[in-house]
Each structure stands twice: as structure tokens, then as C-alpha cells.
DRENLUMTOR-941843 format. One line per 4 residues: number of its first residue (from 1); their letters; for each residue x, y, z of N, C-alpha, C. Coordinates in Angstrom, 2 decimals. Example, Ala and Ser with C-alpha at 12.3 -4.5 7.8 and 13.67 -1.06 7.14 Angstrom:
BEGIN
1 = as = 13.19,-5.69,7.80,12.30,-4.50,7.80,13.20,-3.30,7.80 ~ 12.85,-2.25,7.08,13.67,-1.06,7.14,12.90,0.03,7.87;
This chain:
BEGIN
1 = mkir = 1.34,0.55,11.05,0.20,0.24,10.21,0.27,-1.22,9.78 ~ -0.88,-1.80,9.62,-0.98,-3.18,9.16,-1.13,-3.16,7.64 ~ -0.29,-3.93,6.94,-0.29,-3.92,5.48,-0.56,-5.33,4.98 ~ -1.56,-5.44,4.12,-1.88,-6.73,3.48,-1.54,-6.61,2.00;
5 = lhhp = -0.71,-7.52,1.52,-0.29,-7.53,0.12,-0.89,-8.73,-0.59 ~ -1.07,-8.58,-1.91,-1.58,-9.66,-2.75,-0.52,-10.04,-3.78 ~ -0.52,-11.27,-4.18,0.34,-11.80,-5.25,1.82,-11.60,-4.97 ~ 2.44,-12.31,-4.11,1.88,-13.35,-3.26,1.22,-12.75,-2.02;
9 = aret = 0.22,-13.45,-1.53,-0.53,-12.98,-0.37,0.34,-13.06,0.88 ~ 0.43,-11.93,1.59,1.17,-11.89,2.85,0.77,-10.64,3.62 ~ 1.12,-10.62,4.89,0.86,-9.46,5.74,2.14,-9.02,6.40 ~ 2.24,-7.72,6.64,3.39,-7.14,7.33,2.91,-5.92,8.09;
13 = smag = 3.78,-5.34,8.86,3.44,-4.10,9.54,4.61,-3.14,9.41 ~ 4.31,-1.84,9.61,5.31,-0.81,9.44,4.92,0.37,10.33 ~ 5.90,1.01,10.90,5.63,2.19,11.73,5.35,3.40,10.83 ~ 4.47,4.27,11.28,4.16,5.48,10.55,4.49,6.67,11.42;
17 = pktv = 4.21,7.85,10.96,3.57,8.17,9.69,4.54,8.09,8.51 ~ 4.00,7.70,7.37,4.76,7.62,6.12,3.81,7.92,4.97 ~ 4.38,8.43,3.89,3.57,8.60,2.69,3.42,7.24,2.01 ~ 2.45,7.14,1.13,2.26,5.91,0.36,3.55,5.61,-0.41;
21 = wqvl = 4.15,6.63,-0.99,5.38,6.45,-1.76,6.49,5.86,-0.90 ~ 6.64,6.33,0.35,7.67,5.80,1.24,7.42,4.33,1.58 ~ 6.17,3.99,1.81,5.82,2.60,2.12,6.16,1.70,0.94 ~ 5.75,2.11,-0.25,6.03,1.29,-1.44,7.53,1.16,-1.67;
25 = reld = 8.27,2.22,-1.45,9.73,2.18,-1.63,10.36,1.19,-0.64 ~ 9.92,1.22,0.61,10.47,0.30,1.61,10.12,-1.16,1.30 ~ 8.98,-1.37,0.65,8.57,-2.73,0.28,9.12,-3.14,-1.08 ~ 9.87,-2.24,-1.73,10.45,-2.49,-3.05,9.38,-2.79,-4.09;
29 = ivpe = 8.34,-1.94,-4.11,7.23,-2.09,-5.04,7.19,-0.86,-5.94 ~ 7.05,-1.06,-7.25,6.94,0.03,-8.21,5.52,0.61,-8.10 ~ 5.39,1.90,-7.79,4.07,2.50,-7.55,3.07,2.33,-8.70 ~ 3.55,2.33,-9.93,2.65,2.23,-11.08,2.03,0.84,-11.24;
33 = tvlv = 2.50,-0.14,-10.48,2.02,-1.51,-10.63,0.96,-1.91,-9.61 ~ 0.62,-0.99,-8.68,-0.30,-1.35,-7.60,-1.32,-0.26,-7.32 ~ -2.40,-0.67,-6.65,-3.37,0.25,-6.06,-3.21,0.13,-4.56 ~ -3.23,1.26,-3.87,-3.10,1.27,-2.42,-4.41,1.74,-1.82;
37 = irnd = -4.95,0.92,-0.93,-6.24,1.19,-0.30,-6.02,1.32,1.20 ~ -6.40,2.47,1.74,-6.27,2.72,3.18,-7.66,2.84,3.77 ~ -7.95,1.97,4.75,-9.24,2.01,5.43,-10.40,2.05,4.42 ~ -10.33,1.19,3.41,-11.36,1.03,2.37,-11.46,2.19,1.38;
41 = elva = -10.44,3.07,1.30,-10.44,4.15,0.32,-9.13,4.17,-0.45 ~ -9.23,4.36,-1.77,-8.05,4.45,-2.63,-7.26,5.71,-2.29 ~ -5.93,5.59,-2.19,-5.10,6.74,-1.84,-4.03,6.98,-2.90 ~ -3.52,8.21,-2.94,-2.48,8.61,-3.89,-1.11,8.48,-3.25;
45 = eddm = -0.05,8.55,-4.07,1.32,8.37,-3.60,1.75,9.36,-2.52 ~ 1.20,10.57,-2.54,1.63,11.58,-1.57,0.75,11.64,-0.33 ~ -0.26,10.77,-0.22,-1.10,10.72,0.98,-0.32,10.14,2.15 ~ -0.59,10.67,3.34,0.10,10.23,4.55,-0.69,9.10,5.21;
49 = mndt = 0.03,8.09,5.69,-0.58,6.97,6.40,-0.01,6.90,7.80 ~ -0.84,6.52,8.78,-0.45,6.49,10.18,-0.40,5.08,10.74 ~ 0.09,4.96,11.97,0.21,3.67,12.64,-1.11,2.91,12.74 ~ -2.21,3.62,12.86,-3.50,2.97,13.08,-4.20,2.56,11.79;
53 = dsve = -3.63,2.88,10.65,-4.27,2.58,9.36,-4.16,1.10,8.99 ~ -5.18,0.64,8.30,-5.19,-0.69,7.70,-5.03,-0.48,6.20 ~ -3.97,-1.06,5.63,-3.60,-0.80,4.24,-3.62,-2.10,3.45 ~ -4.16,-2.01,2.24,-4.15,-3.15,1.33,-3.48,-2.71,0.04;
57 = irpv = -2.56,-3.52,-0.45,-1.86,-3.23,-1.70,-2.21,-4.30,-2.70 ~ -2.89,-3.87,-3.78,-3.36,-4.80,-4.81,-2.66,-4.51,-6.14 ~ -2.32,-5.54,-6.89,-1.71,-5.33,-8.19,-2.74,-4.76,-9.18 ~ -2.25,-3.91,-10.07,-3.09,-3.38,-11.14,-3.26,-4.47,-12.18;
61 = isgg = -4.49,-4.71,-12.59,-4.77,-5.73,-13.58,-5.46,-5.06,-14.76 ~ -4.93,-5.28,-15.95,-5.54,-4.73,-17.14,-5.81,-5.84,-18.12 ~ -6.72,-5.60,-18.99,-7.04,-6.61,-19.98,-7.92,-6.04,-21.06 ~ -8.29,-6.87,-21.95,-9.09,-6.37,-23.05,-10.11,-7.36,-23.48;
């Protein structure tokens, strides 16, 4: 799967299938700090991702 990360912006790839949680663990990212978007849809930690998926990982931003 092709993975695009933000802050800092970079791209990487990873073999699947893997759950979102497994991908984040391999990238050393805390799940609560990001949103994971697969093929333009938000996914949960237990969703499975495949080799053909396009994944974007965005930081969670909060404010007031």
C-alpha cells in the first residue's frame, strides 16, 4: 500500500494486508494522534488495508 504522511510530509509503502493499528505501530505513530484515510474514506484501527490501497495519515488538530 502507498502511504502518505503529513507533518513532516513524506511518502512510504508497506506490504499488506494489515490492520490500521498494525500500520501505525510499524510507523511508530500513536493511534490517538492521527486520522487514517483509505481511498478517500476515514477508517478505524481494526479495519484491514490491502496492497492496492492508497492511505493518508493526517494529524488530529484541535482548537478553540
